[in-house]
C-alpha positions as CSV (number, residue, x, y, z in Angstrom):
1,X,-57.8,-26.6,-87.8
2,X,-55.4,-29.3,-88.5
3,X,-54.3,-30.0,-92.1
4,X,-54.9,-33.7,-92.8
5,X,-51.7,-35.7,-93.3
6,X,-52.9,-37.2,-96.6
7,X,-53.7,-33.8,-98.1
8,X,-50.4,-32.5,-96.9
9,X,-48.4,-35.2,-98.5
10,X,-50.3,-34.8,-101.8
11,X,-49.6,-31.1,-101.8
12,X,-45.9,-31.7,-101.1
13,X,-45.7,-34.3,-103.9
14,X,-47.2,-31.8,-106.4
15,X,-44.6,-29.2,-105.8
16,X,-41.8,-28.4,-108.2
17,X,-39.0,-31.0,-108.4
18,X,-36.6,-31.2,-105.5
19,X,-34.4,-28.2,-105.5
20,X,-31.0,-28.8,-106.9
21,X,-28.8,-25.8,-106.1
22,X,-25.7,-24.7,-107.9
23,X,-24.2,-23.0,-104.8
24,X,-22.3,-26.1,-103.8
25,X,-18.6,-26.7,-103.4
26,X,-16.9,-26.7,-106.8
27,X,-13.3,-27.4,-107.8
28,X,-11.9,-24.1,-109.0
29,X,-8.2,-24.8,-109.5
30,X,-7.1,-28.4,-109.3
31,X,-4.2,-29.3,-107.1
32,X,-1.3,-30.5,-109.3
33,X,1.2,-33.3,-108.9
34,X,4.3,-32.2,-107.1
35,X,7.9,-33.6,-107.1
36,X,10.4,-32.5,-104.4
37,X,13.7,-33.8,-103.0
38,X,13.8,-35.4,-99.6
39,X,13.8,-33.1,-96.5
40,X,12.6,-30.1,-98.6
41,X,10.1,-27.7,-97.0
42,X,6.8,-27.4,-98.9
43,X,4.8,-24.2,-99.0
44,X,1.3,-24.2,-97.5
45,X,-1.6,-24.4,-99.9
46,X,-4.6,-22.0,-99.5
47,X,-7.6,-24.3,-100.2
48,X,-9.9,-21.3,-100.8
49,X,-8.1,-21.0,-104.1
50,X,-8.7,-24.7,-104.9
51,X,-12.4,-24.7,-104.1
52,X,-15.2,-22.2,-104.4
53,X,-18.9,-21.9,-103.9
54,X,-20.1,-20.0,-107.0
55,X,-22.4,-17.0,-106.5
56,X,-22.0,-16.6,-102.7
57,X,-21.3,-13.2,-101.2
58,X,-19.4,-12.7,-98.0
59,X,-22.4,-12.6,-95.6
60,X,-23.9,-16.0,-94.9
61,X,-26.3,-16.8,-92.1
62,X,-26.6,-20.4,-90.9
63,X,-29.9,-21.7,-89.5
64,X,-29.7,-24.5,-87.0
65,X,-33.2,-25.8,-86.4
66,X,-34.4,-28.9,-84.6
67,X,-37.9,-30.4,-84.3
68,X,-39.6,-33.3,-82.6
69,X,-38.6,-35.3,-79.6
70,X,-35.8,-36.9,-81.6
71,X,-34.3,-33.4,-82.2
72,X,-34.3,-34.0,-85.9
73,X,-31.7,-31.5,-87.3
74,X,-32.5,-29.1,-90.1
75,X,-29.3,-27.1,-90.9
76,X,-29.0,-24.8,-93.9
77,X,-27.2,-21.7,-95.1
78,X,-28.8,-18.5,-96.4
79,X,-26.8,-16.0,-98.5
80,X,-27.6,-12.4,-97.9
81,X,-28.3,-10.2,-101.0
82,X,-27.4,-6.7,-99.8
83,X,-27.2,-5.3,-103.4
84,X,-31.0,-5.7,-103.7
85,X,-32.1,-4.9,-100.1
86,X,-29.2,-3.3,-98.2
87,X,-31.2,-1.9,-95.3
88,X,-33.2,-5.1,-94.9
89,X,-30.1,-7.2,-94.8
90,X,-28.5,-4.9,-92.2
91,X,-31.7,-5.1,-90.1
92,X,-31.8,-8.8,-90.2
93,X,-28.1,-9.2,-89.4
94,X,-28.5,-6.9,-86.4
95,X,-30.9,-9.4,-84.9
96,X,-28.6,-12.3,-85.8
97,X,-25.5,-10.8,-84.3
98,X,-27.4,-9.9,-81.1
99,X,-28.5,-13.5,-80.8
100,X,-32.1,-12.5,-80.9
101,X,-33.2,-15.5,-83.0
102,X,-31.4,-18.1,-80.8
103,X,-33.9,-20.2,-78.9
104,X,-36.9,-19.1,-80.8
105,X,-39.6,-21.1,-82.7
106,X,-41.2,-21.4,-86.1
107,X,-44.7,-20.3,-85.2
108,X,-46.5,-20.4,-88.5
109,X,-46.6,-22.7,-91.5
110,X,-48.8,-22.6,-94.5
111,X,-49.1,-25.0,-97.5
112,X,-50.6,-23.9,-100.8
113,X,-54.1,-25.4,-101.2
114,X,-57.7,-24.6,-100.1
115,X,-57.5,-21.4,-98.0
116,X,-53.9,-20.5,-98.9
117,X,-52.3,-19.4,-102.2
118,X,-48.7,-19.8,-100.9
119,X,-46.4,-22.1,-99.0
120,X,-44.2,-20.7,-96.4
121,X,-43.0,-21.0,-92.8
122,X,-42.4,-18.0,-90.4
123,X,-40.3,-17.3,-87.4
124,X,-38.3,-14.6,-85.7
125,X,-41.0,-13.4,-83.4
126,X,-41.5,-15.8,-80.4
127,X,-38.9,-17.0,-78.0
128,X,-39.0,-20.4,-76.3
129,X,-39.9,-21.8,-73.9
130,X,-42.1,-18.9,-72.5
131,X,-43.1,-17.7,-76.0
132,X,-42.4,-14.1,-75.2
133,X,-41.9,-11.9,-78.2
134,X,-38.5,-11.0,-79.4
135,X,-37.3,-7.6,-78.5
136,X,-37.4,-5.5,-81.6
137,X,-35.7,-2.5,-83.1
138,X,-37.5,0.3,-84.9
139,X,-39.4,-0.8,-88.0
140,X,-37.7,-0.4,-91.3
141,X,-38.8,0.9,-94.7
142,X,-39.9,-1.6,-97.3
143,X,-37.3,-2.5,-99.9
144,X,-39.2,-4.6,-102.4
145,X,-36.8,-5.5,-105.2
146,X,-36.6,-9.3,-105.5
147,X,-39.5,-11.6,-106.3
148,X,-40.5,-14.1,-103.6
149,X,-39.3,-17.1,-105.5
150,X,-38.9,-20.6,-104.0
151,X,-36.0,-20.6,-101.5
152,X,-35.9,-16.9,-100.7
153,X,-36.2,-15.4,-97.2
154,X,-38.3,-12.3,-96.8
155,X,-39.3,-9.9,-94.0
156,X,-42.7,-10.4,-92.4
157,X,-44.6,-7.2,-91.7
158,X,-47.9,-5.7,-90.6
159,X,-50.6,-4.1,-92.7
160,X,-48.4,-1.1,-93.6
161,X,-45.4,-1.3,-95.9
162,X,-42.9,0.1,-93.4
163,X,-43.6,-2.1,-90.4
164,X,-41.1,-5.0,-90.6
165,X,-39.1,-5.6,-87.5
166,X,-37.7,-9.1,-86.5
167,X,-40.2,-11.5,-88.2
168,X,-39.0,-13.4,-91.3
169,X,-40.4,-16.2,-93.5
170,X,-39.1,-18.6,-96.1
171,X,-40.9,-19.0,-99.4
172,X,-41.2,-22.8,-99.8
173,X,-42.9,-22.5,-103.2
174,X,-42.7,-19.7,-105.8
175,X,-44.7,-16.9,-104.1
176,X,-43.9,-14.3,-106.6
177,X,-47.5,-13.4,-107.4
178,X,-49.2,-13.4,-104.0
179,X,-46.3,-11.6,-102.3
180,X,-45.4,-9.1,-105.0
181,X,-46.8,-5.6,-105.5
182,X,-50.5,-5.7,-106.5
183,X,-50.6,-9.5,-105.9
184,X,-52.9,-9.3,-102.9
185,X,-50.2,-7.8,-100.7
186,X,-50.3,-4.3,-102.0
187,X,-46.7,-3.2,-101.7
188,X,-45.1,-6.6,-101.6
189,X,-42.8,-8.3,-99.2
190,X,-39.0,-7.6,-99.2
191,X,-37.0,-10.7,-100.1
192,X,-33.4,-10.2,-99.0
193,X,-31.6,-13.6,-99.1
194,X,-31.7,-17.1,-100.6
195,X,-31.2,-20.6,-99.3
196,X,-27.8,-22.0,-100.6
197,X,-27.1,-25.2,-102.4
198,X,-29.3,-28.1,-101.5
199,X,-30.4,-26.6,-98.2
200,X,-34.0,-26.5,-99.4
201,X,-34.2,-30.2,-98.5
202,X,-34.2,-29.1,-94.9
203,X,-36.6,-26.3,-95.6
204,X,-39.0,-28.7,-97.3
205,X,-38.8,-31.1,-94.3
206,X,-40.0,-28.3,-92.0
207,X,-42.7,-27.3,-94.4
208,X,-44.0,-30.9,-94.5
209,X,-44.7,-31.0,-90.8
210,X,-48.4,-31.0,-89.9
211,X,-49.9,-27.9,-88.4
212,X,-52.3,-27.3,-85.5
213,X,-54.5,-24.6,-84.0
214,X,-52.9,-23.7,-80.7
215,X,-54.5,-20.4,-79.9
216,X,-54.9,-21.5,-76.3
217,X,-51.0,-21.3,-76.0
218,X,-50.8,-18.0,-78.0
219,X,-53.4,-16.2,-80.1
220,X,-50.9,-16.1,-83.0
221,X,-50.6,-19.9,-83.2
222,X,-53.3,-20.5,-85.7
223,X,-51.1,-22.6,-88.0
224,X,-48.5,-24.0,-85.6
225,X,-46.1,-26.7,-87.1
226,X,-45.5,-29.5,-84.7
227,X,-43.6,-32.8,-84.8
228,X,-44.5,-35.9,-82.9
229,X,-47.7,-34.4,-81.5
230,X,-51.3,-35.8,-81.6
231,X,-54.3,-34.5,-79.7
232,X,-55.2,-34.8,-76.9
233,X,-51.7,-35.4,-75.2
234,X,-50.2,-32.3,-73.7
235,X,-48.1,-30.1,-75.9
236,X,-44.4,-30.2,-75.1
237,X,-41.6,-27.8,-76.1
238,X,-40.0,-30.8,-77.9
239,X,-42.9,-30.8,-80.3
240,X,-42.1,-27.3,-81.6
241,X,-39.9,-26.4,-84.4
242,X,-37.0,-24.8,-82.5
243,X,-34.6,-22.4,-84.0
244,X,-31.6,-23.2,-81.8
245,X,-29.3,-20.6,-83.4
246,X,-28.7,-18.3,-86.3
247,X,-25.2,-17.1,-86.9
248,X,-23.1,-15.3,-89.4
249,X,-20.6,-17.9,-90.6
250,X,-17.6,-18.0,-92.9
251,X,-17.7,-19.8,-96.2
252,X,-14.5,-21.7,-95.3
253,X,-13.1,-22.5,-91.9
254,X,-10.5,-20.1,-90.6
255,X,-7.8,-20.5,-87.9
256,X,-6.8,-18.0,-85.3
257,X,-4.2,-18.3,-82.6
258,X,-5.5,-17.2,-79.3
259,X,-4.8,-16.8,-75.6
260,X,-7.5,-16.6,-73.0
261,X,-7.0,-13.3,-71.0
262,X,-10.0,-13.5,-68.7
263,X,-13.0,-15.7,-68.0
264,X,-16.2,-15.3,-66.0
265,X,-19.6,-16.9,-65.7
266,X,-20.9,-14.7,-68.5
267,X,-18.0,-13.7,-70.7
268,X,-14.7,-15.1,-71.9
269,X,-12.1,-12.7,-73.4
270,X,-9.5,-14.1,-75.7
271,X,-6.5,-12.3,-77.2
272,X,-6.0,-12.9,-80.9
273,X,-2.5,-13.2,-82.1
274,X,-3.2,-13.4,-85.8
275,X,-5.2,-11.1,-88.1
276,X,-9.0,-11.5,-87.9
277,X,-10.6,-12.7,-91.1
278,X,-12.7,-10.1,-92.9
279,X,-16.0,-11.8,-92.2
280,X,-15.3,-12.4,-88.5
281,X,-17.4,-10.0,-86.4
282,X,-19.9,-9.7,-83.6
283,X,-22.3,-12.6,-84.0
284,X,-19.7,-15.0,-85.5
285,X,-19.3,-18.4,-84.0
286,X,-16.0,-19.1,-82.2
287,X,-14.9,-21.8,-79.8
288,X,-18.4,-23.2,-79.6
289,X,-20.1,-19.9,-78.7
290,X,-20.9,-16.5,-80.0
291,X,-18.7,-13.4,-80.4
292,X,-20.4,-10.5,-78.6
293,X,-17.7,-7.9,-79.3
294,X,-14.3,-7.1,-80.7
295,X,-11.9,-4.4,-79.4
296,X,-8.5,-4.4,-81.0
297,X,-7.0,-7.8,-80.6
298,X,-9.5,-8.9,-77.9
299,X,-12.5,-11.0,-78.8
300,X,-15.4,-11.1,-76.3
301,X,-17.3,-14.4,-76.2
302,X,-20.8,-15.1,-74.7
303,X,-20.7,-17.9,-72.1
304,X,-24.0,-19.8,-72.4
305,X,-24.8,-22.4,-69.7
306,X,-23.7,-25.2,-72.1
307,X,-20.6,-23.3,-73.3
308,X,-17.8,-25.4,-74.8
309,X,-14.8,-23.2,-74.3
310,X,-12.0,-25.6,-73.5
311,X,-9.0,-23.3,-73.7
312,X,-6.4,-22.5,-71.1
313,X,-6.2,-19.2,-69.1
314,X,-3.6,-16.4,-69.6
315,X,0.0,-17.1,-70.2
316,X,-0.7,-20.4,-71.8
317,X,0.8,-21.4,-75.1
318,X,-1.3,-20.0,-77.9
319,X,-3.7,-22.5,-79.4
320,X,-5.1,-22.8,-82.9
321,X,-8.9,-22.6,-82.8
322,X,-11.3,-22.7,-85.7
323,X,-13.3,-19.5,-85.9
324,X,-16.3,-21.2,-87.4
325,X,-15.1,-24.7,-88.0
326,X,-18.1,-26.2,-86.4
327,X,-20.5,-24.2,-88.5
328,X,-18.7,-22.9,-91.6
329,X,-20.5,-23.6,-94.8
330,X,-17.7,-25.7,-96.1
331,X,-15.6,-28.2,-94.1
332,X,-12.3,-29.5,-95.4
333,X,-10.9,-33.0,-94.9
334,X,-8.2,-35.1,-96.5
335,X,-6.9,-38.6,-97.1
336,X,-3.2,-39.5,-97.3
337,X,-2.1,-42.9,-98.6
338,X,1.4,-42.6,-97.2
339,X,1.6,-40.9,-93.8
340,X,5.0,-42.5,-93.2
341,X,6.3,-40.2,-96.1
342,X,4.5,-37.0,-95.4
343,X,2.4,-35.5,-92.6
344,X,-0.6,-33.8,-94.2
345,X,-3.0,-31.7,-92.1
346,X,-5.5,-28.9,-92.7
347,X,-5.5,-25.9,-90.4
348,X,-8.5,-23.7,-91.0
349,X,-8.5,-23.5,-94.8
350,X,-4.7,-24.2,-95.3
351,X,-3.2,-27.5,-96.3
352,X,0.0,-28.1,-94.5
353,X,2.5,-30.6,-95.9
354,X,5.6,-31.7,-93.9
355,X,8.0,-34.4,-95.2
356,X,9.2,-37.1,-92.9
357,X,13.0,-37.0,-92.4
358,X,15.1,-38.9,-94.9
359,X,12.1,-40.4,-96.7
360,X,11.4,-40.9,-100.4
361,X,8.6,-42.4,-102.4
362,X,5.1,-41.0,-103.2
363,X,1.8,-40.3,-101.5
364,X,-1.6,-39.7,-103.1
365,X,-3.5,-37.0,-101.3
366,X,-7.1,-36.2,-101.8
367,X,-8.7,-33.1,-100.3
368,X,-12.5,-32.9,-99.9
369,X,-14.6,-29.8,-99.5
370,X,-18.1,-30.7,-98.1
371,X,-20.9,-28.3,-97.4
372,X,-23.5,-28.3,-94.6
373,X,-25.8,-30.4,-96.7
374,X,-23.3,-33.1,-97.7
375,X,-22.3,-31.8,-101.2
376,X,-18.7,-32.6,-101.9
377,X,-16.0,-31.5,-104.3
378,X,-12.6,-33.2,-104.4
379,X,-9.1,-32.6,-105.7
380,X,-6.3,-35.2,-105.8
381,X,-2.6,-34.9,-106.4
382,X,0.5,-37.1,-106.1
383,X,3.5,-35.9,-104.1
384,X,6.7,-37.6,-105.2
385,X,9.8,-37.3,-103.0
386,X,13.1,-38.1,-104.6
387,X,16.0,-39.1,-102.5
388,X,15.4,-40.9,-99.2
389,X,14.2,-44.3,-98.4
390,X,11.4,-45.5,-100.7
391,X,8.2,-46.5,-98.9
392,X,8.7,-50.0,-97.6
393,X,5.2,-51.0,-99.0
394,X,6.6,-50.8,-102.5
395,X,10.3,-51.8,-102.3
396,X,10.1,-53.5,-105.8
397,X,9.2,-50.5,-108.0
398,X,11.6,-50.7,-110.8
399,X,10.3,-47.9,-113.0
400,X,9.4,-45.4,-110.2
401,X,5.7,-45.2,-111.0
402,X,4.6,-46.0,-107.5
403,X,3.6,-49.6,-108.3
404,X,5.3,-52.8,-107.4
405,X,6.9,-54.8,-110.3
406,X,8.2,-58.3,-110.7
407,X,11.9,-59.1,-111.5
408,X,12.9,-62.6,-112.4
409,X,16.3,-64.3,-112.7
410,X,17.0,-67.5,-114.5
411,X,19.8,-70.0,-113.9
412,X,22.3,-68.2,-116.1
413,X,21.6,-64.9,-114.3
414,X,19.6,-63.0,-116.8
415,X,17.1,-60.6,-115.4
416,X,13.5,-60.2,-116.7
417,X,10.9,-57.7,-115.6
418,X,7.1,-57.4,-115.6
419,X,5.9,-53.9,-114.9
420,X,2.5,-54.2,-113.1
421,X,-0.5,-51.9,-113.2
422,X,-1.2,-51.9,-109.5
423,X,-4.6,-53.6,-109.8
424,X,-3.6,-57.1,-108.6
425,X,-5.4,-58.6,-111.5
426,X,-4.3,-62.0,-112.8
427,X,-1.7,-61.4,-115.5
428,X,-2.8,-62.1,-119.1
429,X,-0.3,-61.5,-121.8
430,X,-2.9,-61.7,-124.6
431,X,-4.8,-58.6,-123.4
432,X,-2.1,-57.2,-121.1
433,X,-4.4,-57.5,-118.1
434,X,-2.5,-56.7,-114.9
435,X,0.4,-55.1,-116.7
436,X,1.4,-51.5,-117.1
437,X,-0.1,-50.1,-120.4
438,X,2.5,-49.5,-123.0
439,X,5.2,-51.3,-121.0
440,X,5.5,-54.9,-122.2
441,X,7.6,-57.4,-120.2
442,X,11.2,-57.3,-121.2
443,X,14.8,-58.2,-120.2
444,X,16.0,-55.9,-117.5
445,X,19.5,-57.4,-118.1
446,X,19.9,-60.1,-120.8
447,X,23.6,-60.9,-120.1
448,X,24.8,-63.7,-117.8
449,X,25.8,-63.0,-114.2
450,X,27.6,-66.2,-113.4
451,X,27.0,-67.2,-109.8
452,X,25.7,-63.7,-108.7
453,X,22.1,-63.9,-107.7
454,X,19.7,-61.0,-107.2
455,X,19.0,-61.0,-103.5
456,X,17.0,-57.8,-102.9
457,X,15.8,-54.5,-104.3
458,X,16.3,-51.5,-102.1
459,X,17.3,-47.9,-102.1
460,X,20.9,-48.2,-101.0
461,X,22.1,-44.7,-101.8
462,X,19.0,-42.9,-100.6
463,X,18.1,-41.3,-104.0
464,X,14.5,-42.5,-104.1
465,X,15.1,-45.3,-106.6
466,X,15.4,-49.0,-105.8
467,X,18.8,-50.5,-106.5
468,X,19.6,-54.1,-107.3
469,X,21.7,-56.0,-104.7
470,X,23.5,-59.2,-105.7
471,X,25.5,-61.8,-103.8
472,X,27.7,-64.6,-105.1
473,X,28.4,-68.0,-103.7
474,X,31.4,-66.6,-101.7
475,X,29.1,-64.1,-100.0
476,X,30.4,-61.0,-101.7
477,X,27.8,-58.2,-102.2
478,X,27.5,-56.2,-105.4
479,X,25.1,-53.3,-106.2
480,X,23.7,-51.7,-109.3
481,X,22.4,-48.2,-108.8
482,X,19.3,-47.8,-111.0
483,X,17.9,-44.6,-112.4
484,X,14.2,-45.4,-111.8
485,X,13.4,-45.6,-115.5
486,X,13.0,-49.4,-115.7
487,X,15.0,-49.4,-118.9
488,X,17.0,-52.4,-120.0
489,X,20.4,-52.0,-118.4
490,X,23.3,-51.4,-120.8
491,X,26.8,-51.0,-119.2
492,X,28.2,-49.6,-122.5
493,X,26.1,-46.4,-122.5
494,X,24.8,-46.4,-118.9
495,X,21.1,-46.8,-119.8
496,X,19.0,-47.8,-116.8
497,X,21.8,-46.9,-114.4
498,X,22.2,-43.9,-112.2
499,X,24.5,-41.3,-113.9
500,X,27.8,-41.0,-112.1
501,X,27.4,-44.1,-109.9
502,X,29.1,-47.1,-111.3
503,X,28.0,-50.6,-110.2
504,X,30.4,-51.8,-107.5
505,X,31.0,-54.1,-104.6
506,X,29.1,-53.0,-101.6
507,X,31.1,-55.6,-99.7
508,X,34.0,-57.5,-101.3
509,X,34.8,-59.8,-98.4
510,X,33.4,-63.3,-97.9
511,X,30.5,-64.0,-95.7
512,X,30.6,-67.7,-95.4
513,X,27.0,-69.1,-95.4
514,X,25.3,-65.8,-94.5
515,X,23.1,-64.6,-97.3
516,X,21.0,-61.4,-97.7
517,X,17.3,-62.4,-97.1
518,X,15.7,-58.9,-96.9
519,X,16.3,-55.1,-97.0
520,X,14.3,-52.7,-94.9
521,X,14.6,-49.9,-92.4
522,X,14.8,-51.8,-89.2
523,X,15.7,-48.9,-86.9
524,X,13.5,-46.2,-88.3
525,X,16.3,-43.8,-89.3
526,X,15.1,-43.6,-92.9
527,X,17.9,-45.7,-94.4
528,X,17.8,-49.2,-95.8
529,X,19.4,-51.9,-93.7
530,X,20.6,-55.4,-94.8
531,X,19.3,-58.5,-93.1
532,X,21.3,-61.8,-93.4
533,X,20.5,-65.3,-92.3
534,X,22.8,-68.3,-92.2
535,X,22.1,-72.0,-92.6
536,X,21.4,-72.3,-88.8
537,X,18.7,-69.7,-89.1
538,X,20.5,-67.0,-87.1
539,X,19.7,-63.4,-88.3
540,X,22.2,-60.7,-88.6
541,X,21.8,-57.0,-89.6
542,X,24.0,-54.2,-91.0
543,X,22.6,-50.8,-90.4
544,X,23.5,-48.7,-93.5
545,X,24.1,-44.9,-93.6
546,X,22.2,-44.3,-96.9
547,X,25.3,-43.2,-98.9
548,X,25.7,-46.4,-100.9
549,X,29.4,-46.3,-99.9
550,X,31.3,-49.6,-99.9
551,X,31.2,-51.1,-96.5
552,X,34.4,-51.1,-94.5
553,X,34.3,-52.4,-91.0
554,X,37.7,-50.9,-90.2
555,X,36.5,-47.3,-90.5
556,X,32.7,-47.9,-90.5
557,X,32.3,-46.5,-94.0
558,X,28.8,-47.2,-95.3
559,X,27.5,-48.0,-91.9
560,X,25.2,-46.0,-89.6
561,X,27.1,-44.2,-86.9
562,X,26.5,-45.6,-83.5
563,X,24.6,-48.7,-84.8
564,X,27.1,-51.6,-85.0
565,X,26.2,-54.7,-87.1
566,X,24.7,-57.2,-84.7
567,X,22.7,-60.3,-84.4
568,X,19.0,-59.5,-84.7
569,X,18.4,-63.0,-83.5
570,X,21.2,-65.4,-82.4
571,X,19.0,-68.4,-81.8
572,X,18.4,-71.2,-84.3
573,X,15.2,-71.2,-86.3
574,X,15.2,-74.7,-87.8
575,X,13.9,-74.7,-91.3
576,X,12.2,-71.2,-91.0
577,X,13.8,-68.7,-93.3
578,X,13.1,-65.0,-93.8
579,X,11.3,-64.5,-97.1
580,X,10.1,-60.9,-96.9
581,X,9.9,-57.8,-94.8
582,X,6.7,-55.7,-94.7
583,X,4.6,-53.6,-92.3
584,X,1.9,-56.2,-91.7
585,X,0.0,-54.4,-88.9
586,X,0.1,-50.9,-90.1
587,X,2.2,-49.5,-87.2
588,X,4.9,-48.0,-89.4
589,X,7.5,-50.6,-88.5
590,X,8.7,-53.3,-90.8
591,X,7.9,-56.9,-89.7
592,X,9.6,-60.1,-90.6
593,X,7.9,-62.9,-92.5
594,X,9.2,-66.5,-92.4
595,X,8.4,-69.6,-94.2
596,X,9.5,-73.2,-93.4
597,X,10.2,-76.2,-95.5
598,X,6.5,-77.2,-95.3
599,X,5.5,-73.8,-96.6
600,X,4.0,-72.5,-93.4
601,X,4.2,-68.7,-92.9
602,X,5.2,-67.1,-89.6
603,X,5.5,-63.4,-88.6
604,X,7.5,-61.4,-86.1
605,X,6.0,-58.0,-85.4
606,X,9.0,-55.7,-84.7
607,X,9.0,-52.4,-82.8
608,X,11.0,-50.4,-85.3
609,X,14.1,-49.9,-83.1
610,X,16.4,-52.5,-84.6
611,X,17.0,-53.9,-81.1
612,X,18.0,-57.6,-81.0
613,X,14.9,-59.7,-80.6
614,X,14.4,-61.4,-77.2
615,X,11.3,-63.4,-76.7
616,X,11.7,-63.6,-72.9
617,X,11.7,-59.8,-72.4
618,X,9.9,-58.7,-75.6
619,X,12.9,-56.6,-76.7
620,X,12.7,-55.6,-80.3
621,X,9.1,-56.8,-80.6
622,X,5.9,-54.8,-80.8
623,X,4.3,-54.6,-77.5
624,X,1.0,-56.5,-77.2
625,X,1.4,-58.2,-80.6
626,X,2.7,-61.7,-80.3
627,X,4.6,-63.5,-83.0
628,X,2.2,-65.8,-84.8
629,X,1.5,-68.0,-87.8
630,X,0.1,-66.1,-90.7
631,X,-0.7,-69.4,-92.4
632,X,-0.4,-72.8,-90.8
633,X,-1.4,-75.0,-93.8
634,X,1.2,-76.5,-96.0
635,X,2.1,-75.0,-99.4
636,X,4.3,-77.7,-100.9
637,X,7.2,-76.1,-102.7
638,X,5.6,-72.7,-103.0
639,X,7.8,-70.0,-101.4
640,X,7.4,-66.3,-101.0
641,X,10.0,-64.4,-103.0
């Protein structure tokens, strides 16, 4: 008979509260902030030491079930408990590794209520689509040790205690009494594993499906769970609860380097160039299929009709392939705020960090460990790289905290700084909103500087700290090398300045009406370049070598070898003047931002080569991204600084 839907939902609602497992990804040892110098190799990080899943042994079986015409997935992991039932676990795993439970069905489901004292669903006996019985090994002896509590898996059996073969069932409710010795089942039923984490959500969903009498299909189908089925339409395979696969999986993904040595319609053989993980064996998932055997360094893979083995044949370059990446209990992902500084990747369970050449600055990296059921643990750390070009997105970080700051200069040349908190909030001096806690605004330099004006802040000497670049009315260029502290500069004791590097002329000659308008890495070599513009609007660039050496055009000191100073744009630009450089479109190359006398804002999207801009040929410009107005309205006398 069919269980009424209303009664079923009532029974489901009266169960114990939704299972909340503790076997979920947990932060074990937090990743710590790291400071390195530019171009320094960084050791790989084993993330299995960062995260853990408490209380999980090495053997884990993953069930991949689908039901209904929509192929609703029910994926969950079951930890084996060999200490309590070693022979039962070994028997169950023998069927898993042989693939016996793949393409089978859940053929029985019971819900506690009139006529049943327990809630469970059962499988492991009938294949699909012909519903033949699974080939079985010899029956095993009963190992009753664990109670049949909610979430455990136990072996089904016949009337005698030592009759279990391939059949299994999940205890959806606490069935300790009915399935324990003397509880109506005589000798009890052997529980040997437990659903991990929050996987019981999927188990409950299967148990909630309505059941039907389908003895016309098979005499055993007296309580057959079906989805999307209503009498009298014909029964389809899609209506069944289908166990697509069971597989022994790793807790964390693992990476092996392999070469394919042979391939046929039934078997692919790969040679493994790296040691096999301890939990990798026959029955493991690998390259989208199942391992059928291991001999030495060769792994034999089953080739199902829908195999997904996209690897080259013999003599190809070894490839990295996740052993169980598609089905491991925990998957690992990351976010990286500054990929232009560092390449961060995860290979298997290892975090690889590789610095970009000649770069400096910082990146915030977050690593996430997420299990099959969506539970996530996270660890964050900041990687600071000293030396090298500071990330162009924060060229104005006076105190090296990774946040942009504001530096002002008045008409007598004094410098004043506001250290910001990175929120972008409107600044309020009464409650310090928008300002760095504990860092009140102050003079960066209270002395007078005559006709020298602060033109830019950029890392001229490639030490990872922004420096101050000044220019006077004659065009001479002067630089102060800062120490990244943000302290008020004192020339008597050197406070705020880089030890051993005295302020000096970067260029002592005159430059006529050319004035520095921006500093950025135009040619992608990792070093700051100087951008000038004259009163006619022409743009000129000096490609620096990152040493901070005084520039000498006679011997090219201070300049990038092979990159001569040149016009970036020799045409006239009317009243448009460069007001900033920034990567506007996220392509990793600095762009030029202009503003005219009316306040309109215009952008040139550069290609990062430092090539002279030519609008006819597109040289120097980003392909497919046309120069354009960022803002066409008027802004009065407001100018970007």
